[in-house]
C-alpha positions in Angstrom: 0.0 0.0 0.0 2.9 2.3 -0.3 1.8 3.2 -3.9 0.9 6.7 -2.8 4.6 7.1 -1.8 5.9 5.8 -5.1 3.5 8.0 -7.0 4.7 11.1 -5.3 8.3 10.1 -5.7 7.8 9.5 -9.4 6.2 12.9 -9.9 8.9 14.6 -7.9 11.6 12.8 -9.8 10.1 13.9 -13.1 10.0 17.5 -11.8 13.6 17.3 -10.8 14.6 15.9 -14.2 12.9 18.8 -16.0 14.9 21.4 -14.0 18.0 22.8 -15.6 21.3 22.0 -13.8 22.6 24.8 -11.7 26.2 26.0 -11.5 28.3 26.2 -8.3 26.5 29.3 -7.1 23.0 28.0 -7.7 20.8 25.3 -6.4 21.9 21.7 -6.3 21.8 19.9 -9.6 18.4 18.1 -10.2 16.6 20.4 -7.7 13.9 22.7 -9.0 13.4 25.9 -7.0 10.0 27.1 -6.1 8.4 23.6 -6.0 6.6 23.1 -2.7 6.7 19.8 -0.9 3.3 18.6 0.1 3.8 18.1 3.8 0.1 17.6 4.4 0.1 14.6 2.1 3.3 13.3 3.7 1.5 13.4 7.1 -1.6 11.7 5.7 0.5 9.0 4.1 2.4 8.4 7.3 -0.8 8.2 9.3 -2.3 5.7 6.8 0.8 3.5 7.1 0.6 3.5 10.9 -3.1 2.5 10.6 -2.4 -0.3 8.2 0.5 -1.7 10.3 -1.6 -1.4 13.5 -4.6 -3.0 11.8 -2.7 -6.1 10.7 -1.1 -6.4 14.2 -4.5 -6.3 15.9 -6.2 -8.8 13.6 -4.9 -11.7 15.7 -6.7 -10.5 18.8 -10.2 -9.9 17.4 -13.3 -11.3 19.2 -15.4 -11.3 16.1 -14.2 -12.4 12.6 -14.2 -9.8 9.9 -16.0 -11.3 6.8 -13.5 -12.1 4.1 -10.4 -11.7 6.3 -9.0 -15.2 6.5 -6.4 -14.6 9.3 -4.1 -17.5 10.1 -4.0 -17.3 13.9 -6.2 -16.1 16.8 -4.4 -15.3 20.0 -5.6 -14.5 23.6 -6.6 -12.4 25.3 -9.1 -10.8 22.9 -10.5 -7.3 23.6 -13.4 -5.4 22.0 -11.0 -2.5 21.6 -9.1 -4.4 18.9 -12.3 -5.0 17.0 -13.2 -1.3 17.1 -9.8 -0.3 16.0 -9.7 -2.7 13.1 -13.0 -1.7 11.7 -12.2 2.0 12.0 -8.7 1.6 10.5 -10.1 -0.4 7.6 -12.7 2.3 6.8 -10.2 5.2 7.1 -6.8 4.1 5.7 -7.8 3.0 2.2 -9.8 6.1 1.3 -6.7 8.1 2.3 -4.4 6.0 0.1 -6.7 6.2 -2.9 -7.2 9.9 -2.6 -3.4 10.5 -2.3 -2.8 8.2 -5.3 -5.3 10.2 -7.4 -3.7 13.5 -6.5 -0.2 12.5 -7.5 -1.4 10.7 -10.6 -2.5 14.1 -11.9 1.0 15.6 -11.2 2.7 12.6 -12.9 0.6 12.8 -16.0 1.0 16.6 -16.3 4.8 16.2 -16.1 5.3 13.2 -18.3 2.4 12.9 -20.7 0.4 9.8 -21.7 3.3 7.5 -22.7 5.5 8.6 -19.8 2.7 8.1 -17.4 1.9 4.6 -18.5 5.6 3.6 -18.6 6.2 4.9 -15.1 3.1 3.3 -13.6 4.0 0.0 -15.4 7.5 0.0 -13.9 6.5 1.2 -10.5 3.1 -0.5 -10.0 2.2 -3.2 -12.5 5.5 -5.0 -12.7 5.9 -5.1 -8.9 2.4 -6.4 -8.7 3.1 -9.2 -11.1 6.3 -10.1 -9.3 4.4 -10.1 -6.0 1.8 -12.5 -7.3 4.6 -15.1 -7.8 6.6 -14.3 -4.7 4.5 -12.6 -2.0 1.3 -14.6 -2.5 3.0 -18.1 -2.2 4.9 -16.9 0.9 1.6 -15.7 2.4 -0.1 -19.0 1.6 2.7 -20.9 3.3 2.4 -18.7 6.5 -1.4 -19.1 6.4 -1.3 -22.9 6.0 1.2 -23.1 8.9 -1.3 -21.1 11.1 -4.2 -23.3 10.1 -2.2 -26.4 10.9 -1.2 -25.1 14.3 -4.7 -24.1 15.1 -6.2 -27.3 13.9 -8.2 -25.9 11.0 -6.6 -28.2 8.4 -4.5 -31.4 8.1 -1.2 -32.0 6.4 -3.1 -33.8 3.6 -5.4 -30.9 3.0 -2.5 -28.5 3.1 -0.4 -30.4 0.6 -3.4 -30.8 -1.8 -4.6 -27.2 -1.2 -8.1 -28.7 -0.8 -9.6 -27.8 2.6 -12.7 -28.9 4.3 -13.1 -25.7 6.2 -15.7 -23.7 4.1 -14.2 -20.3 5.1 -10.7 -21.4 4.0 -12.1 -23.0 0.8 -13.9 -19.8 -0.2 -11.0 -17.4 0.5 -7.8 -19.3 -0.2 -7.1 -17.9 -3.7 -6.8 -14.3 -4.6 -4.6 -11.2 -4.5 -4.5 -11.2 -0.7 -2.4 -8.2 0.5 -1.8 -7.1 -3.1 -5.5 -6.3 -3.7 -4.8 -2.5 -3.4 -2.3 -2.6 -6.3 -4.7 -4.6 -8.5 -7.5 -2.0 -8.0 -5.0 0.9 -8.4 -3.7 -0.4 -11.7 -7.2 -0.4 -13.1 -7.8 3.2 -11.9 -4.5 4.5 -13.2 -5.1 2.9 -16.6 -8.6 4.3 -16.8 -7.3 7.8 -15.8 -4.5 7.7 -18.3 -6.7 6.7 -21.2 -9.3 9.3 -20.2 -6.8 12.1 -20.1 -5.4 10.9 -23.5 -8.9 10.8 -25.0 -9.8 14.3 -23.8 -6.6 15.7 -25.1 -7.1 14.0 -28.5 -10.5 15.6 -28.8 -8.8 19.0 -28.4 -10.2 20.0 -25.0 -9.2 20.0 -21.4 -12.6 20.4 -19.8 -15.5 18.0 -19.9 -19.0 18.0 -18.2 -17.4 15.8 -15.6 -14.8 18.5 -14.8 -17.4 21.2 -14.5 -19.6 19.0 -12.2 -16.6 18.1 -10.1 -15.6 21.7 -9.7 -19.2 22.6 -8.8 -19.4 19.9 -6.2 -16.0 20.4 -4.6 -16.4 24.2 -4.5 -19.8 24.0 -2.9 -20.3 24.6 0.9 -22.5 21.6 0.8 -19.8 19.3 -0.5 -19.7 17.0 2.6 -23.3 16.1 2.0 -23.0 16.0 -1.8 -20.1 13.6 -1.5 -21.6 11.5 1.3 -24.9 10.7 -0.5 -23.4 8.7 -3.4 -20.8 7.1 -1.1 -23.5 6.0 1.3 -25.5 4.5 -1.6 -22.5 2.5 -2.8 -21.9 1.2 0.7 -25.5 0.2 1.0 -25.5 -1.6 -2.4 -22.3 -3.5 -1.3 -23.9 -4.6 1.9 -27.0 -5.9 0.1 -24.8 -7.9 -2.3 -22.2 -9.6 0.0 -23.4 -8.8 3.5 -20.7 -6.2 4.2 -20.1 -2.7 2.8 -17.5 -2.1 0.1 -15.2 -0.1 2.4 -14.7 -3.1 4.7 -15.1 -5.9 2.1 -11.9 -8.0 2.1 -13.1 -11.1 0.3 -10.1 -12.7 -1.4 -10.3 -13.0 -5.2 -8.4 -12.3 -8.4 -11.5 -10.7 -9.9 -12.4 -7.0 -9.6 -15.6 -6.5 -7.6 -17.5 -3.7 -9.4 -19.1 -2.2 -6.3 -15.8 -2.3 -4.4 -14.1 -0.7 -7.3 -16.7 2.0 -7.6 -16.3 2.9 -3.9 -12.5 3.1 -3.9 -12.4 4.8 -7.3 -14.6 7.6 -6.0 -11.8 8.6 -3.6 -9.2 8.3 -6.4 -11.3 10.7 -8.5 -11.7 13.2 -5.8 -7.9 13.1 -5.2 
């Protein structure tokens, strides 16, 4: 989930590359004077990182299982405070990450253009995701199976064959796991890049969507205007899978359209 960090670094690196080298009496080579650093986003990203780390540390002490979160161990003692923290952190951290990723995607596209944007995102997001599928996911599966063996949720025979009797394990054993964020982000970045390219090809930089977004974000009623569609998406997700899209962690390689719509709304606002 550190994609927001890599997005900002990519945009910053591009800005530095566009700056003219300075002589001995000027600024350091590769530095561009007058470019502010977004300290507020640094703080938000750091907060989100702490939330995610704390969330995963607390998952082993929950009293009540989170639907779709197939955790490998459950330790004692359990406290309701861990449940409250996990639910809250899950609902807050990902909107922060997607909003930050959307903000820096704009800077990156503006500085590099369509081809440079796609090349950078392929190198920094898509390729690491593919590598992670063949390295991180098998390692996670090994750790999970060990936890299920220790806790008595499966046998060695089931583990070797990857065919489990536990219905929860059977339903959630294959998917992108911890890499789900990158999978969804890749789709958003690709859609954004193609949309920007298409708008530029038509010879315009403003669309009805831009005008609507400016109107909503500039309105004093924006908290309500943004909350209404978000609430509707959360309600639809709850009707479909029994849990809203903000907290849905069902493991799958397939993109869930309602979950994508919810997370993409924060990317678009960013």
